[in-house]
C-alpha positions in Angstrom: -15.9 24.4 -3.8 -16.5 22.5 -0.6 -14.0 21.7 1.9 -13.6 19.0 4.3 -11.1 18.8 7.4 -9.6 15.6 8.9 -12.2 14.6 11.8 -10.7 14.0 15.3 -10.5 10.2 15.7 -13.3 9.0 18.0 -15.3 9.9 15.0 -13.8 8.1 12.5 -15.3 4.3 11.5 -12.9 1.3 11.1 -14.1 -1.3 9.1 -14.0 -5.2 10.1 -13.2 -8.1 7.7 -13.1 -11.0 9.7 -15.7 -12.6 7.8 -13.5 -12.9 5.1 -12.4 -16.6 4.0 -8.8 -15.5 2.7 -6.9 -18.7 3.1 -2.9 -17.6 4.3 -0.2 -19.5 2.4 3.3 -19.7 4.0 5.2 -17.0 4.0 7.9 -18.0 1.2 5.5 -19.0 -1.0 3.8 -15.4 -0.9 7.1 -13.8 -1.8 7.9 -15.5 -4.2 4.7 -15.2 -6.3 4.2 -11.2 -5.1 8.2 -11.2 -6.6 7.2 -13.0 -10.1 4.6 -9.9 -10.3 7.1 -7.0 -9.2 6.6 -5.5 -12.3 3.0 -5.0 -12.1 2.6 -4.5 -8.8 5.1 -1.1 -10.2 3.1 -0.3 -13.4 -0.7 -0.5 -11.4 1.1 2.1 -8.1 2.8 4.3 -10.4 -0.6 4.4 -12.9 -2.6 5.6 -10.3 -0.1 8.2 -10.0 -0.6 9.3 -13.3 2.2 7.8 -14.7 2.8 7.0 -18.2 5.6 4.2 -18.2 3.6 1.2 -19.7 4.1 -2.7 -18.4 6.8 -3.7 -20.8 8.5 -0.3 -20.0 8.5 -1.1 -16.3 10.0 -4.2 -17.3 13.0 -2.4 -19.2 13.7 -0.5 -17.0 13.9 -2.7 -14.4 16.2 -4.3 -17.0 18.3 -1.2 -17.3 17.3 -0.3 -20.2 15.4 3.0 -19.7 12.7 3.8 -22.4 12.6 7.0 -24.0 10.1 9.8 -24.0 9.8 10.3 -20.5 10.0 13.0 -17.7 13.3 11.4 -15.5 10.7 12.2 -12.9 8.2 9.1 -13.8 11.4 7.2 -14.5 12.6 7.8 -10.5 8.8 6.9 -9.6 9.0 3.5 -10.6 12.8 3.1 -9.4 11.7 4.4 -6.0 8.7 2.2 -5.9 11.2 -0.6 -6.6 13.6 0.5 -4.2 11.0 0.2 -1.7 9.4 -2.8 -2.9 12.5 -4.8 -2.6 13.6 -3.3 0.8 9.9 -4.2 2.2 10.2 -8.3 0.5 13.9 -8.3 2.8 12.6 -7.2 5.6 9.5 -9.9 5.5 11.8 -12.8 4.5 14.0 -12.2 7.4 11.7 -11.7 10.0 12.0 -8.0 10.7 8.9 -6.5 9.1 7.6 -4.4 12.0 3.9 -3.0 11.9 5.1 0.8 12.9 5.7 4.5 12.1 9.3 3.7 12.2 8.9 0.8 8.9 6.5 3.2 7.6 9.0 5.8 7.6 12.0 4.2 5.8 9.0 3.2 3.3 7.6 7.0 2.9 11.6 7.8 2.2 12.2 5.1 -0.4 9.2 6.1 -2.2 8.9 9.7 -2.2 12.9 10.3 -2.2 13.6 13.2 -5.1 9.9 13.4 -4.7 8.8 15.0 -1.5 10.6 17.5 0.9 11.5 15.6 4.1 11.0 12.6 2.8 10.7 9.9 5.5 9.8 12.7 7.7 6.3 12.6 9.5 4.5 16.5 8.9 4.6 16.9 12.4 8.1 16.1 12.7 9.3 18.6 9.3 11.4 21.2 9.4 10.0 21.7 6.1 6.4 22.3 7.0 6.5 25.5 8.9 3.0 26.7 9.0 2.2 23.5 10.5 -1.1 23.1 8.2 -2.4 20.2 7.1 -1.7 18.3 3.7 -4.1 19.2 1.3 -6.0 16.9 -1.4 -8.5 17.5 -4.5 -11.3 15.4 -4.3 -13.8 14.5 -7.5 -16.1 17.7 -8.5 -13.5 19.6 -7.5 -13.7 19.7 -3.7 -11.2 19.8 -0.9 -10.1 17.7 1.8 -7.0 19.2 4.3 -5.7 16.1 6.7 -4.4 16.7 10.4 -2.2 19.4 11.0 1.3 19.5 13.3 -0.8 19.3 16.5 -3.5 17.1 15.2 -1.3 14.6 13.7 0.7 14.4 17.2 -2.4 13.9 18.8 -3.9 11.3 16.9 -1.8 9.4 14.8 0.0 7.2 17.7 -3.4 6.5 19.7 -5.3 5.5 16.0 -2.2 3.4 15.5 -2.1 1.7 18.2 -5.7 0.9 18.1 -5.4 -0.6 14.6 -2.3 -2.5 16.2 -4.4 -4.6 18.9 -6.9 -5.8 16.6 -6.5 -9.3 16.5 -7.2 -10.0 12.6 -4.3 -9.4 10.2 -6.2 -8.7 7.2 -8.5 -6.4 9.5 -5.1 -4.6 10.7 -3.5 -4.4 6.9 -6.7 -2.6 5.4 -7.4 -0.1 8.5 -3.7 0.6 8.7 -4.1 1.8 4.4 -7.2 3.4 5.3 -6.5 5.9 8.4 -2.9 6.5 7.3 -3.9 7.7 3.7 -6.6 9.7 5.6 -4.0 11.4 8.3 -1.6 12.2 5.0 1.3 12.2 7.6 3.5 12.6 5.3 4.6 15.5 2.8 4.0 13.3 -0.5 3.7 9.3 -1.2 0.9 9.0 1.8 -1.4 7.1 0.1 1.4 4.6 -1.9 3.0 4.0 1.8 0.2 3.2 3.3 -0.5 0.2 0.7 3.0 -0.3 0.7 2.9 -1.2 4.8 -0.8 -2.8 3.6 1.1 -5.7 1.5 3.5 -5.4 4.5 1.1 -6.7 7.1 -0.5 -9.3 4.7 2.6 -10.6 3.4 4.1 -11.6 6.7 1.0 -13.2 7.9 0.9 -15.2 4.6 -2.0 -13.7 2.6 -0.8 -11.9 -1.2 -0.7 -8.4 -1.5 -3.3 -6.3 -2.9 -2.9 -4.5 -6.4 -5.4 -2.4 -8.0 -5.6 -2.7 -11.5 -5.9 0.1 -14.6 -9.6 -0.4 -15.0 -10.1 -0.2 -11.1 -8.9 3.5 -11.0 -12.6 5.1 -10.9 -14.0 2.9 -7.8 -10.7 3.3 -6.3 -11.1 7.7 -6.6 -14.6 6.7 -5.5 -13.6 5.2 -2.4 -11.2 7.9 -1.2 -14.0 10.2 -1.8 -16.1 8.6 0.6 -13.4 8.0 3.4 -12.2 11.5 3.0 -15.5 13.0 2.6 -17.1 11.3 5.4 -14.6 10.2 7.8 -15.5 6.3 7.2 -11.9 4.6 6.6 -14.2 1.0 6.1 -15.0 3.1 2.7 -11.5 2.8 1.1 -10.9 -0.7 3.3 -14.0 -2.1 1.9 -12.7 -1.4 -1.6 -9.5 -2.9 -0.7 -11.0 -5.8 0.5 -12.6 -6.7 -2.3 -10.1 -6.4 -5.0 -8.2 -8.3 -2.9 -10.5 -11.3 -2.5 -9.6 -11.5 -6.2 -6.8 -13.7 -5.0 -8.7 -15.8 -3.0 -11.4 -17.7 -5.6 -14.3 -19.8 -3.3 -12.9 -22.7 -4.5 -9.6 -22.4 -3.8 -8.2 -26.1 -3.0 -6.5 -26.6 1.1 -3.2 -25.2 1.5 -0.3 -27.7 0.9 2.6 -28.2 3.6 5.3 -26.2 4.2 7.6 -25.7 0.6 10.9 -24.9 2.5 13.3 -22.7 1.2 12.9 -21.8 -2.3 15.6 -21.5 -4.8 15.2 -20.5 -8.4 15.8 -24.2 -9.2 13.5 -25.6 -6.8 10.8 -22.7 -7.1 10.1 -23.7 -10.8 10.3 -27.1 -9.9 7.0 -26.9 -8.3 3.7 -27.2 -9.3 2.6 -23.6 -10.9 -0.5 -23.8 -9.0 1.2 -24.2 -5.9 3.2 -20.9 -5.9 0.8 -18.5 -8.2 -2.5 -19.4 -7.3 -4.8 -16.1 -7.1 -1.8 -13.6 -9.2 -4.1 -12.3 -11.8 -3.4 -8.1 -11.7 -3.8 -6.9 -15.0 
């Protein structure tokens, strides 16, 4: 077994994605598309965690019909992801979303409650993490990655998140946040999920669609994580996210439509379907 240790911030490699031809849309349209596709987002996120819920079962659960044959922990995981998703959309819709550690802590609490000790509390501030060791992640090929310990988290996370926040391009900020937060292992559990929810928050608040990793992407997903953890090249994982995110932006996409105003169920469904749904294909 080969063991890999988290590298200091100065040795990490960020990705640059200013070359992407992603055309932003009005935030209200982005939120509409996200909410319409929410069950698929929840399903794909849970699937990557080994959750055995099917997409139809996720739909049933969101309709308050609990499917039989599942461990309660799987059901709670879906419900927690949904709670975090609802809160995230509320923050974006009200213009309150902030790309900072406070927001990340809230999302981690919603995602990992009843699953992780000290959910929502960074490891460097957790009373549970008494020995101060970094989190461990099992990698492909029976390898092991160890994230930052308590002191390293204190020294590394604030300056790296500030460095990412200073990037001009919101897409580049979002993808690098997801990569670094996943690499650093900030929380006791739910790091990858929390990092991607933060990424989606940054993207959606700037008019870009959230990114969903399809079930068929799982091998590429694991390979990208493996490369990032073993080399410190954050761009390896960020580039994977950029690649699958680009599926929402076909090369022949039409120019942006003007702002569509407040979306009610009636007005939304009266709009041309292509206006609202262009690019949403998660499965």
